N, C-alpha and C positions, 0 to 999 in steps of 0.2 A: 876307665880302663884304657890302657895304652894299646892302640890298634895300629901302630906304625908297622909298615910292611918290610922295613929293612932293619937289620940288627945294628945297634949303635957301634959295635966294634967292627962292623964291616964297612962303615961309611968311607973310610980312608982308602979302601981297596976297590971302590967302584970303578968299573971299566968305563971308557968314554961311551961305549954303546949303551950301558946301563943308565948313565947320566942323561943321555938323550931320551931314553924311554921315560924317565921321570918328567921330562918337559913336554911330552906328547899326550897328556891326558886328554880324553875326548872333550871337544868343545861343549857338548851337551851337558856333561857332568859339571863343568865350570859354570855354565849358565844356571843350572839348577842350584848350585851352591850360592851363587849371587842372588838368585830370586828368593832363596830361603833366608839369607842372613844380611843382605845389603841394607835393609831398612830395619834391622833388629832394634837399633837404638831409638828409632822414630816410633815404634809400636808402643801402645799403651799396655802396661803390665796389669793383668787381671788376677787377683788372688781368688782362691777357692771361696773364702768368706764373702768377698764381694759378689762373686757369681751367684751364690746361693741366696744372699739377701736381695739381689736384684731380681732374681726369679720369684722370690716370695712376694716382692712388691708389685711385679708387673704381670704375672701369669693370670690369665682370665679365670681359670677354675678356682684359683685361690681367692680371687676377688669375689667370685660367686659364693664360696664358702663363708666369707666374711659377711656377706649379705644375709645368709641363713642365720648367722649368729645375731645380727641386728634385728631380723624379723622375730626370732625367738624372744629377744629382750623386750621388744615392743609388746609382744603377746603377754608376757609376764606383767608388764606395767598396766596393760588393759585389765587383767584379772584383779590386780590390786585395787582398782577403782570400783569393783563390785561392792566393797565395803562402804563406799561413799553414799551419801543421801541421793536418792533418785527422785527428781522433781520433774513433773510433766504438766504442760498447760493443755487444756482441753476446751474446745468450742464446738457447739452444734447448733444449727438452725434447721428445724424440721417443719415440713408441711404434712399434715395428717388429713388426707381426703376422707378416710373412714375412721371415726373415733372408736375407741375401745368401748365395748358394752359390758356392763357388770350386772349381776342379779342381786337385788336388795331384798332381804327377808322382811317385808312390811309387817307381818304378823308378830315378829319379835320386837320390832321398833314401836308398834302401836297396837297392842293386843285388844284395846277397847274397840277400835273401829274396824279392825281387820281380823280375819280368821288366822289361827296360829300358823298355818302353812301358806299364807298369802305371800306372794313375791311380786317384784316389778323390775323390768329391765330398764337400766339407766345408762346413758352414755356420759363418760367422764372425759375431761380434757378440752382443749381448744384446737382450732385448725392450725395455728402457728405456735411453735414453741422454740425458745432459745435457751441454751445453757452454756455457762462459761465458768472455769475454775482452775485451781492448781491442786495437783495431787502429790503428796509426799510419801515416799516409802524408804524407811531406813532399816537395813538388815541389822538385827541384834544377835541372832544365833543361827549360823548356817555353816556347818562344818564342811559341806561340800565345796564352799568357796576356798576354805583354807587348804583342803586337799588339792583342789585344782591349781592353786597358786604353787603348791609344793611340786606338783607334776610339771608345771610350766618352768620352774627353776631348774629342774633336772633336765628337761628338754633343752633349755638354754645351755647347760653344761655339755650336753651331747652334741649340740651344734658346734660348740667351741672345740670339742674333741674331734669332730669330723673335719674341721678346718685344720687342726694340728696334724691329723692323720694325712691329709692331702699335702700339707707342707712337708711332712716327714718323707713321704714318697717322692715328692719333687726334689727335695734336697738330696736324697739317695741317688736319683737319676742324674742330677747335676754333678755330684761328686764322681760318679762313675765316668761320665763323659769328660769331665775336667782331667781326670787322671789318664783316661785314654789319650787325650791330646798330648799330655806330658810324655807318655810312653811312646806315642807316635812320633814325637819330635826326636826322641832318642833313637828310635828305629830308623828314622830318615838319616841321621848322622852315621849310624852303622851301615846303612845301605850305600851311602856316599863312599865310605871307606872301602866297602866290598867292591863297589864299581871300579874304584881306582886300582885296587889290588888285582882284581881279575883282568883289568885291561893291561896292567904291567905283565902279568903272566901270559896273556894272549899275545902281546907284542913280542915278548921273548921267543915264544914258540913260532910266531909268524916269521921272524927273522931266520930261525933255524930251518923252517920249511922252505923259505926262498933260497936258502943255501943247500937245499937238497939233503938235509940231515935229519928230516922229521917226516913221519907218515901223515898223510892228510887226515886220517881218522883222529890222531892225537890233536891236531890243530882244531878240528871240528869240535872235539870235546871241550877244549879251552874256550872256543867261541861260544859254545852253549852255556858254559859257566858264566861268561861275561854278559851274554844276553839276559840270562836269568837275573843277574845282579842289577842290570839296567832296568829291567821290567819291575823288579822288586822296588827299586827306588821310585819309579813312576807310580806304582800302586800305593806305596806308603804316602807319597805326596798327595795323591788324590784322596786317600782316606783321611789325611789330616784336614784337608779342606772340608770334607763331609762332616767330620767330628766338630769342627768349629761352627759350621752352620747349624748343626743339631744343638750345640750348646746355646747358641743365640736363640733358637726356638724355645728351649727350656727356660731361658731367662726372660722370655716375653719380648725380646728385641725384634723389631720388624725391619730395621735398617741393616741390610746386608753389608754395607760398607763398614759397619762396626766389627766385621770379622777379622780386621787387621789388628789383632791384639796378641799379646804374648803372655803366656801363663807363668806362674811362679815355678820355674823349674827346680828351684832349691827344695820346694815342698815335695816334689815327685821324686827327685833323685837322692835326697839326703835323709829321707824318713827312715827311722829305725824300727817302725812298727811296734813301738812300745807306748804309744799315746792312747792308752785306755786303761780302765780299772779292771782288775781281775774279778771283782765282785759285780755281776750283772745288775743292772738297774731296771728290772722288768716293770716295776710300778710306774716308771716314767714313759713307758710305751703307750701311745695314744689308744691303740685298739684294746690293750689290756684294761686301761681306765674306762674305755667305752663299755666293755662287758660289765664292769662293776656298776656303772651308772644305769645301764639298762636293767640290771637285776634289781637295783633300788627303785627304778621307775615302776616296774611291774608290781613290786611289793606295795608301793604307794597307791597304785591304781586299784589293787585289791582292797586297800583301806577305803578308797573313794567309793567303791561299790558298797561296802558296809555302811558308809556314811549316808547313803541314800535312804536308809531305814530310820535315820534319826530325825527328830522334829526340827522344824525351822520356825523362828520367831522374828517378827519384824514390827516396827512401829509404823502406823499408817495415819495419814491425816488428809483432810480435804477442806477447801474453802472456796466458795463460788456463789453463783446466783442463777435463778431460772426466770424466764419470762413466758407468760401465757397470754395469747391474744387470738381472737377470731378473725382479725383483719391483719393485713401486712403492714404493721407499724413497728419496725425494729427499734425505733428510739422513743416509743411512747412513754410518757411520764407515769410514774407510780405503777408500772407493770412488771417490775423486777422484784424477786423475793430471794433473800439470802439463804445460804445453806452451808453447813460445815459440820465436820465430825473429826475426832481423834480416837485412836484406840490401838490395841495390840492384835496382830494377826498371827495365829499359831496354826501350823499344819502338821499333821501326823500321818506320814505315808503308811498305807495298809497293803495295797496290792499294786504291782508294777506291770503285770502282764509279761514278765520275763523271769527266767530262772537265775536269780542272783547268785545262789550258792555255786552253781556250775561255772559261772563267770569268774567267781573268786578262785575256785579250784584251778581253773585254766590259767589264771594269772600267776598263781603260786607255782605251778609247773613250769611256766615260762621263766620265772625268776630262777628256778633251779637249773633250767637249761643254760641260761646265761652264765651261771656260776660254774657249771661243768665245762662249758666252752672256754671260759677264761682259764681254768686250770689246765685244760688240754693245750691251749695256746701257749701258756707258760712253759709246758713241757717241750713243745715244739721249738720255741725260741731257745730253750736251754740246749736242746740237741744241736740246733743249727750253730749256736755260739761256740759250744765245745768243739764241734767238728771243724769249724773255721779256725779256731785257735790251734788245734792239732795240725791242721794243714799248713798254717802259717809257719809253725816250727819246722815241719818237714820240708817245705819248699824253700825255706831259707838255707837249709843244708844243701839242697839240690843246686841252688843258684851259686853257692860258694864253690861247689865242685865244677859246675859248668863254666863259671868264670875262669877258674884256673885252667880248665881244658882248652878254652878258647884262646887264652894267652899262649899256652904251649903250642896249640895248633898254628896260631899266627906266626909264632917264632919259627916253627918248622917250615912253613910256606916261604918265609924269607930266606931260609937256608936252602930250600929246594930251588928257589928262583936263582940264587947265586950259583948253585951247582949245575943247574940246567944250562945257564949261560956259559959256564966253564966246560960243559960237556961231560960232567961227572954224574949226572942223574938223568933218568928217562922222563919224557914229557908226561907219560901216563901217570906216574907217581904224583907229579905236581897237579894234574887234573883231579885225581882222586882226593888229594888233600884239600883242594879248593872246594870241591863238592861236599866233602866231609865238614869243612868249616862252615859252609852255608847252612847245613843241617843243624850243627851245634848252635849257631847263632839264632836260628829260627826257634829252636827248642828253648834257648835261653830267654828270648823275648816273650815267648808264650808263657813260660813259668813266671817271669817278672810281672806280666799282666795278671796272672792268676793270683800271685801274692797280694797284689792290690785288691783284687776282687774279694779274696778271703778276708782281708783286713776291713774293707768297707762292710762286708756281710757281718763280720763280728760286731762292729760298732752298731749296725742296724738292729741286729737280733739281741743285743745286750742292753739296748736303751741308751746308747752313748753317742749316737750319730750327731747330736746337736753340738758336740765339741768342735765340729768342723766349721761352724758359723756363729756360735754364741760366745 
């Protein structure tokens, strides 16, 4: 937008006084311009894609989310090993100060010499016993393992989606801040032009005041307009520094010296806001996918509860030896006796001590809850995306009108400056036009920022935000 304060067709008619005014722009404005642009060529250019990818690589909460994904993957691998053979080595060396006593029915063993009900107490065993061996257990049928592995895989997917959701939100914040910096840069350039223009108007009126041809109140109004422009320039410059520091924080950069970067202004200034699909991609939104997987997980958990009632079958085997001795002789010869067995181990659950049916019903209701929450979230995203798109169309029309009004108002101020210098216009009119232009420009910059906000919101709510960095 051409923000020249003098009409091109008036340049040849500038009076010496007016030429002098052009050369007396305040030193503070010149210094600010120099500080802002003297090292522009030396700055590193940072694109939006680079900013987002740097943030995704460096931000601590994203790194923590990646660890959650790794943890879930390890848990899944651990469950898979439950199908593997389980082998354990066992060793015992026991001292028995009191041997076990058993009752023998002597009458049954020797009815000739003893009465039928005759019994005798006998101690069995030795004071010292050793046992050593290997036990093997191989699961053959256990549906709970299969269900647990299925749950672990879904939890792994949920961890991935949680990471993607964190990345999505971080990318949204970085995009907002990046665009704020671009808009802030353009606002600073506009503030510089405003400062120059209001100073020219103030100098014109100051000369007339010194010539006793102007009321002090009109000069004061002009000074107020110029002071407001200078303060606005200072505020916008401070805001730019703050935005850059915040972007560094979002990118996970701890070195403040890296704030000396330049963004891709072409991206901010030349965008036509058509870089999106009209058909929303809701299924690509991480939280929508998260609801789907949570619903599947609770359904699978309900199946796991049912699987608790099913039988389990495993193959078991043991091989080892025992030693019996009444003295402490661990290595005595001919004192070890071998032992081994193999077989099937089947278990049929009967009672659990809990109400499984209520647990299953609870999980089914939770699954339905997740489904309903997903549908409600899609409706919310649809509303937000459509609203953003309507506001984009409306605000683009407003900006076009405001841009034309600013051009016309700037042209009028140039005319008023020339007429005031020639004594053909009052100072109050010029002051009013200056104040009016400042309001127009403020509204224009506000709407320009809102346009970007609506565009970013549309991308976020329609599942298309990833086009900014992928």
